[in-house]
N, C-alpha and C positions, 0 to 999 in steps of 0.2 A: 402242339396240342392235339392235332388230328391223330397222331400215332397213339396218344394216350387213350383217346376215345375208342379206337379200334383194336387195342391190344388184347382185349378179352374175347375176341372172336375166335371160334375154332375153325377147323379145316373146311367144314361144310359152308362156311360163310366167306370162302375165298374170293368170290367176285366182289363182295363188299369191301374187302381189304384192298383190292387193286381195281378200282372201277374203270381205269383206262385200259384194262386187259380183258374186257368182256368179250371182245372178238379180236384176237390178235391176228393181224394181217400176215405176220411173219410165219404163221403156221400153214399158210396156203401153199399149194404147189407153185412152181416157179412162174408159169405163164399167168395165172390169175393174180399172183402177188405183184408181178410187173405191171399188169393192167391197173391194179388197185393203187400202186404208187404213182401212176400217171394221171389219175383223176384229181381234179381240183378239190373234190370232197375230202380226200385223205389229207391233203395239205391243210385245209381249213380245220379239220378235226384235230390234227396234230397241234396247230397253233392254239386252238381253244383249250385243249387238254393241258398244254404247257403253261398257258397263262392262268388258268383257273386252279390247277393243281400244284403249280410251282415246280414242275419237273422239266428237264431238258427235252427238247424235241429230237427226233431222229436226225434231221438235217440241219438244225439250227433255224432260228426264226428268220434270218435274212434270206435264206434259200427258199423257205416256204412262202414268205411274203413276195419275193421276187417272182416265184412261179405263179402265184395268184395274180400278180400285177400283169404278167405276161399274158395270161388268159383274158384278163380285162381288156388289155390293149388289142389283142387279136379280135375279141368280140366287138369292140368299138369300131375297129377298122372294117371288119366284115359288114357290120350294120350300116356304116357310112357308105361303103362301096355299093351295097345293094340298094340303098336309098337313092343314091345319085343315079344309078342305072335305071331305076324305076322312073325317076323324074325325067330322064332323057327320053324315055319311051313315050 
């Protein structure tokens, strides 16, 4: 149904045709692209785009979810470590 609604758009409306391509990270130079792929924001956006638009993600949902869970675990460990260190002082 979505394709039927957008089939009448011309080339000037290209961002409306592919809303997940408003800012393609793939077009960045190598170093900024690697930095963008390392951020949790990119993984969260990929998961959100994949689930809302029904498209496949670049790395698959399991890899994105695992990466985000790794950041959560690291943040929890760091907060717990710093909290315990402050209590000891």
